[in-house]
N, C-alpha and C positions, 0 to 999 in steps of 0.2 A: 399099816404097811403101804396102803395106797397113797396116803398123804406124803409119804417119803419119796415116792417115785414122781408124784406130781410136782413137788418141790424141786426135784433135780431137773425136770423138764423145763419148769419155769426158769430156773437159773441158767440153763443151757440156752434157751431162747433169748434171754436178756443179753448174755454174753455174745451171742451170734449177732443180735441186732446192733449192739454197740460196736462190734468189731467190723462188721460189713459196712454200715452206713454212717455212723456218728464219727467214728475214729478216722475214716478216710475222707470225710467232709463231703459225702454225697448227699447228705441231708439238705444242704444248701442249694442243691439243683432241683429241688421239688419232690423228693421222695416223702411224701407225708404219710404214706400207709405205715412207714416204720414208727412214726410217732404213735399213730393208733394202735400199733402192735405193743409198743411199750406200755401205753396206758392200760391195755388189757392185762398184760403181765403184772403190772403194778396192782391192779385190782385183784388179781389172783393171789399175789404174794401177800398182800394186805389182808385177804380173807383167810389165808393160812396162818398168819401171825397172830391175829386177834383171837384170844380164847373165847369160845362161846359154846354153850351147851348144845349147839346144833352140829357140832363137829361129827357126831355119830349118825347123822341123818344122811341118807343117800342123796336126796335132792340138793342138799348144801354142797356135797362133794361134787355132784354132776354139774353144778353151776359153775364152779371154778374150772373143771375140765373143759366145759364149753368156753369159758374165757380164754383158756390156753389154746384151744382149737381155733378161735377167732384170731388169736395173735399169730398163730402158725399160718393162717390163711393170709393175713396181712403181709407177713413176712415173705410168703412164696410170691404174692402179687408184686412186692417191691422187687424181688430178685427178677421176676420175669420183666418188669418194667426197665430195670437196670440193663438186662441183656438186650432188650429190643432198642433202647435209646443208644447203646454203645455200637450198634452195628449199623 
């Protein structure tokens, strides 16, 4: 059950990153934290897709939760930078 929620969060953050920064062309202006965010989300998505016997281990799940939290941090930092630079 927890993996399904983590998968939805990862997909939502990827869509948010792409729609905010990549589709609007803001990534060309130096918003490199969004790239770091997408890398963290890719790591998390890859870990959820690869079948492994470690799926039932708590530390394995928490590793990908941490990757999603780091991606969320980079996304928030990008949004704050975007707001500061536009004003």
